[in-house]
N, C-alpha and C positions, 0 to 999 in steps of 0.2 A: 562574462559572468551574467546568470540570469536572474533577473529582479525577480525576487521571490512573491513580492506583491504581484505582479503582472501575469504570472503562471494562472493558467486556465485549465482548471481540473476538469474531466468529462465523465458524469455520471454513468454508472456502469448498468444501463438499462436491462441487459440480459438477466442480472441478478438482483435486481431492484427488490423482489419478496424473499429470495433465500440468502443472499450475502451482499446487502447495500453498502457500497465503497464507491470511490472515484479515483480516476487514475490519469497519468500523462505519460505521454512516450518519451523514450530517451532521445530519440533523433529531434524533438520539438524543445528540449530543456535539457541539453549534455551536461550543462554545469551543476545543476541542481541535482540531475539523476545521479551523478557521480558523487557528489556530497551525501545525498541519502543511501545510497548504495553503501559507501565505506562506513557510514555509522551503522547500518544495518548489520554489515559484515563483522566490524569490530564489538559493538555493542547491543547487538539483536540478542533474542532469545528464540530458541528453536522451540515451536508448541503445534500440537497438532488441530488440524482444521479439518472438520467433514462435512462434506456436500455430497448430496445423493449416493449415501453409501460408501462414499469412498474418503479415506483419511490419508491427508497429506501433511507431512511436517514442513511448515513455513518459518523462517526466521523473521521476527517482527521486532521493530524498534519503536519504542514509545516515546510521544512527548506528553504535555500537558493536555494536547486537547486531541491528538492523533495517534493512530497506530498504521505504521508502514511497512509494507514488505514489497519485493521485487520478485517478479516472474519474467524471465527472459529480458526484454526490453521494456517493461512495462512497470513503472512505479506507482503502486497502489497504495489508499490510505482509507481509512473511516473513522468515523468519529468514535473515540475509544469510551464516552459515557453512553453511546447508544448502539453498544454492540449487541448484536442480536443472535441468541443460540439458535441454531437450527438443529 
């Protein structure tokens, strides 16, 4: 079981200006990834996200402090109180 306090999130430098967020890879934290993916799948909400003129529907799970979503083997999160509209 992954210790949530020891998870080291990586800041997504590529999207620092347009969609600031951080992420972890499934291979590094498989238990936490699986736990969050299940929450996203069961309790998440589908919402559109537009970046560079392209809109995609992602399924988001909200906690008190963050918004989480999965793209393939990457678990992403951003600070839900600092969401930037692009």
